[in-house]
Structure formats: structure tokens, C-alpha cells
C-alpha positions in Angstrom: 52.4 73.3 79.0 52.3 74.2 82.8 50.2 71.1 83.3 53.0 68.9 81.8 55.6 70.5 84.1 53.3 70.1 87.1 52.7 66.4 86.4 56.4 65.7 85.7 58.0 67.6 88.6 59.6 64.3 89.7 62.1 64.8 86.9 63.2 68.1 88.1 63.6 66.8 91.6 65.6 63.9 90.2 68.0 66.4 88.4 68.3 68.4 91.7 68.9 65.1 93.5 71.8 64.1 91.2 73.3 67.6 91.1 73.4 67.7 94.8 75.1 64.3 95.0 77.8 65.4 92.5 78.4 68.5 94.4 78.7 66.6 97.7 81.5 64.5 96.1 83.5 67.7 95.8 82.9 69.0 99.2 82.8 65.9 101.6 81.3 67.6 104.5 77.8 65.9 104.3 76.0 69.3 104.0 74.9 69.2 100.4 73.7 65.6 100.6 71.0 66.9 103.0 69.5 68.8 100.2 69.8 65.7 98.0 67.7 63.8 100.5 65.2 66.5 100.5 65.0 66.5 96.7 64.5 62.6 96.8 61.7 63.1 99.2 60.1 65.8 97.0 60.3 63.5 94.0 58.3 60.9 95.9 55.8 63.4 97.0 55.4 64.6 93.4 54.2 61.2 92.4 51.4 61.6 95.0 50.4 65.2 94.4 50.9 67.9 91.7 50.9 70.7 94.3 54.2 72.5 93.8 53.8 74.2 97.2 53.6 70.8 98.9 56.6 69.6 97.0 58.6 72.7 97.9 57.6 72.5 101.5 58.6 68.9 101.6 62.0 69.7 100.2 62.6 72.5 102.8 61.4 70.4 105.8 63.2 67.1 104.9 66.4 69.2 104.0 66.3 70.9 107.4 65.6 67.7 109.3 68.5 66.0 107.4 70.8 68.8 108.4 70.0 68.4 112.0 69.6 64.6 112.3 71.4 62.9 109.3 74.5 65.1 109.0 75.7 64.7 112.6 75.4 60.9 112.3 77.3 60.9 109.1 80.1 63.1 110.5 80.4 60.9 113.6 80.8 57.6 111.7 82.5 58.6 108.5 84.9 61.3 109.6 87.9 60.7 111.8 87.5 62.1 115.3 90.7 64.0 114.9 89.9 67.7 114.4 93.3 68.6 112.8 93.8 66.6 109.6 97.4 66.6 108.4 97.9 66.7 104.7 100.7 66.9 102.2 104.1 67.4 103.7 102.9 67.7 107.3 101.7 64.1 107.1 105.2 62.9 106.4 106.4 63.3 110.0 106.6 59.8 111.6 106.7 58.1 108.2 109.4 55.7 107.3 111.4 55.7 104.1 114.5 54.5 102.3 117.6 56.8 101.5 117.7 56.8 97.7 120.8 59.1 97.5 123.3 59.1 100.4 123.0 61.8 102.9 126.3 63.4 103.4 127.6 64.5 106.9 126.1 68.0 107.6 124.8 67.9 104.0 121.8 66.9 101.9 120.6 63.7 100.4 117.3 62.2 99.1 114.8 59.9 100.8 112.0 57.9 99.0 108.8 57.8 100.9 105.6 56.3 99.3 106.9 56.8 95.8 107.9 60.4 96.4 111.6 61.5 96.5 112.3 64.2 99.1 115.5 66.3 99.9 116.6 65.3 103.3 119.1 66.1 106.0 120.2 63.9 109.0 119.0 64.9 112.4 122.3 64.3 114.0 124.4 65.6 111.1 125.9 62.2 110.5 126.2 60.6 107.0 123.5 58.0 106.1 124.4 55.6 103.3 121.9 54.9 100.3 119.4 52.1 101.0 119.2 52.7 104.9 115.9 52.9 106.4 115.0 56.2 108.0 112.2 57.9 109.9 111.0 61.4 109.3 111.3 63.5 112.5 110.9 67.0 111.1 110.3 69.2 108.1 111.7 72.7 107.1 110.0 74.0 104.0 110.6 71.2 101.4 113.5 69.6 103.2 112.8 66.8 105.6 114.9 65.9 108.6 115.4 62.1 109.2 117.1 59.8 111.6 118.2 56.2 111.1 115.9 53.4 112.2 
């Protein structure tokens, strides 16, 4: 039984390879993929030798080398150089939209931006009619501040 597992370790390394790839999809920071590369190298080594020590050592060395050499290259070319990534409502500032419900003078209205409808106020307190193009200049909680384009 042990001989069977020793001669078919490539299957275990293949499973580890795919599990690491799936986990990388959920994280996106190119760290777990380094272990996936190590598992792939160990699967190749397992075709050459049945020594589990050699396979585990290959996994450790290739994974460590990937962390130091592959990951920085992937981060450089596949991530934006901007350290602060805006998301959700913060990414709205600077976006353009269309007034879907008239904004009353010193009151509220609604603005459609990329398929979402946001409660909005005018930056200068003036009324803006429905259908007008506006630009988001600020955000306070879930209410955006817009100005006419």
C-alpha cells in the first residue's frame, strides 16, 4: 500500500496544485500561487524519483524561490501601481451620471451612475432637472454631492 502511494505521489501534488490555484483566485495577492508552482515542480520530480524527502524538499525550495522571484514580477505587472485602491462608494467621486429624479433646490434627488441609483444633493444648492448630466464631487454616507457638467 505504501509503495502504491509512493509511486503515485504525482496525484497528491496535482491535487495540491489545483487547490492552491483555487485559493489564489479568492485572494489575488499572488502568494498562494507560489505554493502551486512548488507543487507542480514536485509533481514533475515525483515522476523521476519516489523519494518523498526529495519531493518535499523540492516543494519547499521552489515555493520559497517563487515567493522571492516570481511574486514581485507578478505584482509589478498585474497590479496597479496605486497603493490605495478605491472601492464601492469611494470610487464614485469623479464619475459622471444622469439625474434620474430632479434634485430640488437645497433638497435631494436621485442620480443614476453605471446602473446604480444614488440619493444626491447639488453642490451649489441649486435645482437640477431630470436628465441633466452631472459629475460626483463628494460623498457623505450614502448621499453623493454632484455638480452640473
